[in-house]
C-alpha positions as CSV (number, residue, x, y, z in Angstrom):
1,M,24.5,-40.0,25.7
2,Q,25.7,-39.2,29.2
3,P,24.9,-41.2,32.3
4,R,22.7,-39.3,34.8
5,I,20.9,-40.0,38.0
6,F,17.4,-41.3,37.5
7,A,14.5,-40.0,39.7
8,L,16.7,-38.6,42.5
9,D,15.3,-39.3,45.9
10,T,12.5,-41.5,44.5
11,I,14.3,-44.4,42.8
12,S,17.9,-43.2,43.1
13,T,18.2,-43.0,46.9
14,D,20.7,-43.8,49.7
15,L,19.4,-47.4,49.6
16,D,21.0,-50.2,47.5
17,E,19.2,-50.1,44.1
18,S,20.4,-52.2,41.1
19,G,19.5,-52.8,37.5
20,G,16.2,-52.0,36.2
21,T,13.9,-52.1,33.2
22,F,11.0,-50.1,31.8
23,T,7.7,-51.6,30.7
24,P,7.2,-51.3,26.9
25,D,4.9,-48.2,27.4
26,G,7.5,-46.5,29.6
27,Q,5.0,-46.0,32.4
28,D,6.5,-48.4,35.0
29,F,10.1,-49.0,36.1
30,Y,11.0,-52.3,37.8
31,F,14.4,-52.6,39.7
32,T,16.1,-54.6,42.4
33,L,16.2,-53.2,45.9
34,L,18.4,-54.8,48.5
35,T,16.5,-53.9,51.5
36,P,17.8,-53.2,55.0
37,Y,14.2,-53.6,56.4
38,T,14.5,-57.4,56.9
39,T,16.4,-59.6,59.2
40,N,18.6,-60.6,56.3
41,P,20.3,-57.4,55.0
42,H,20.9,-59.0,51.6
43,F,17.3,-59.8,51.0
44,G,16.5,-58.5,47.5
45,V,13.1,-57.6,46.2
46,I,11.8,-56.3,42.9
47,A,10.4,-52.8,43.3
48,V,8.2,-50.9,40.9
49,S,7.6,-47.2,40.4
50,H,4.8,-45.8,38.2
51,L,5.0,-42.7,36.2
52,K,2.0,-40.5,36.9
53,N,1.6,-37.0,35.5
54,G,5.3,-37.0,34.6
55,I,6.4,-37.8,38.1
56,W,7.9,-41.1,39.2
57,Q,6.0,-42.3,42.2
58,K,7.4,-43.8,45.4
59,P,8.4,-47.4,44.7
60,E,6.5,-50.3,46.1
61,I,7.5,-54.0,46.3
62,A,6.1,-55.7,43.2
63,S,3.1,-58.0,44.0
64,F,5.0,-61.1,42.9
65,S,8.1,-60.3,44.9
66,G,9.2,-60.5,48.5
67,K,9.0,-64.2,49.3
68,S,12.6,-65.1,48.4
69,L,15.7,-63.5,47.0
70,D,14.6,-61.7,43.8
71,F,17.1,-60.0,41.6
72,A,17.6,-58.5,38.1
73,P,14.2,-57.9,36.5
74,R,14.2,-58.1,32.7
């Protein structure tokens, strides 16, 4: 196996993404996003992208995340 970029420009972007895990069915991907969109540049959230028709969708902040520093989904 060779490492490769995952979902270029959707999940792998110029932002600071880290870690990640797939749901058991492989249809959702959760990962850490250190977001520059807050007053604290080191504010981490758990983002999720859904696979629809073979295409990974634009990530959203997971419904349970965004209230405190979240990191490293498992």
